[in-house]
N, C-alpha and C positions, 0 to 999 in steps of 0.2 A: 503492499500499500504506500503510494506515494502523496506525502502532502507538499504542495507548492503553493506559491501566490498566497501566503497566508494572510497577507495584510490587504489584500483584495476582497476577501469577503469577511468583514469584520463580525457578522453573526456567527460565523463558524469558529471564531477565535476562542481562545481558553478552555472552557469546561466542552464544548462539543468536539473539539479537536482532541482533546484528553480522552473523552469518550471513543472516538473512533481508533486513535492510536492505541488504546488498550484493548478494545475489542478485537482489533486485529493481532495484537501479539498474542493475547489468549488464545486466539483461532489458531495461532502457528504462522501466521503471514508474518515476512518479512517487513519492517517499517522504515521509510525514508523520508526525510524532511528538509527543504529547503525553503526558507521564511521568504527570501525575497528581501528587498529594502524598506524598511520602517519609513513611511512618508512623515511620520510626527518625530522623527529624530531620535529614536532609541531611549526613551524615557526610561529611568530606573523600574518603574513599575511593569513596562514592556520587556525590558531584559530579564527580568525576574519570571515573567509569563513564559517567555522563552525557555529560559532555563529549567522550569517545573515540567516542560514537556519531553525534555531531552533523555531522560531514563525510559522513556518509551519508545525512542526511536534507535533501529539497528544501525543505520546510516545517517549522519547530520552531514547536509551539502551547502554550508555556506560559500560566499565568495569572500575575499579578504577583509573589504570593509565591515561587511556584516559578522563575520567571526571576530574581529576585533572590537566592535561596538558591543557584542554579545558578551564576550570574555572580559574585556576592560583591558586586555593585555596589548603588547606594543607591536608584535611582530605575528607574523604567521604560524611559527613553530609554537610560541608560547600561546598563542590564542588556541591551535589545536589541542594542545595538552590540557588545558584548562578545560576546555569544552569535551575533550574525552573523558577527563575524569568525572564530570558532571555525569555524562552520558552512560558511561560504561560500554559504549558502543562505539564503532569507528566514526570518526570524522573526517572529512576530505574538505579542504579548503581549497577552492579554486583560485587560482593566481593569474587569471587571464594568459597573456603571451607568456607568462613566467610557468605555465604548467600547473603543478598542484603539489601539495603536502598533505599526506593522509596518516592517520595514525589509525592501526587496527584496534580492534577492543583488548588486545593484550599490549597496546601503547608501542608497539613495533612502528617505525618510522617509514614510510614510502615517501620518496620524493621523484617527481617526474618533470622535465622540462618539456616545454610545448615545441615541435618542430617549429624551425623559421618557414613562414610561409608570408604571403602577400595578403594582407587583410583587406577582404572585398566589403563584409559587413558583419558587424559584431552581434548583431540582434540575434538571440536564441543560442549563442555560443554555450551559455551555461546551462540552459535546458537541454541541448544536445549532449553535452558532457552527462549529466545526471541520465539521459535516457541510454548512453552508452555504457555507463557503470552499472546500472540495473539490468540492462540485457545482458552485460556479461556475468554478473551473478546469477540471473536466472538461466544461464546455458551451464552454471557449474564451476564457473572461474574462481579462483580466490580472489582475494581483496587485490593483490598486486597485477594479477592479471586483468582483473576489472577496471582498476586505473588506467591500464594501458589501452584499454579498449575506449574508455572515456575521453582520452586525450586524442586518440585517433578521431574519433567521432566529433568532439567538440572544434578540432583543428579543421576538420574536414569542411564543417558547417560554416565557419566563418572565412573561410578561403574561397569561396565558390557564390556566383550569382543565384539569386533567388530562384530562377528558373530551373535550376540543375544544384539546389542546396544540400538535399539529404543524400549521403552516401548509401548504396546497397551494402548489404551484409558482405558479398563477395570483395567488393573493394577495400574492405578495413582489414582483411589478413587475419 
């Protein structure tokens, strides 16, 4: 179960999302969460709200700015470590052209650089990354392999025109 665009559906925040994630976990589903950016500027109550959901999440997928805002840390790895301790699950911090840093549930670190490409349009790059990671895990990949897939998918999407934006599985290796 993937929860994304958290701030776009205010009536589903907090208690409803908690119930969804709790029910999913109790049913044996994997849970994924990408908050998106808080348009109200990450008030302390919002950071607390997000932190309260993290123990229900198997893989948390913030970008760097979100991870720093939620964790109160100053850099990607410190933010990932803080969020992983709160969550107990994996945390994958998206770094845009810088790739990503992931902490597995055992706190082992995975760093991946993004290949150098000509940026055509960054719209949807983070969502494509998420889709690649989830698809990799659904196919039985471990977190390292799924992160590699996520980087390939995200990179492919941002380097292509909208008419041919989304790669086919066979293009990803």
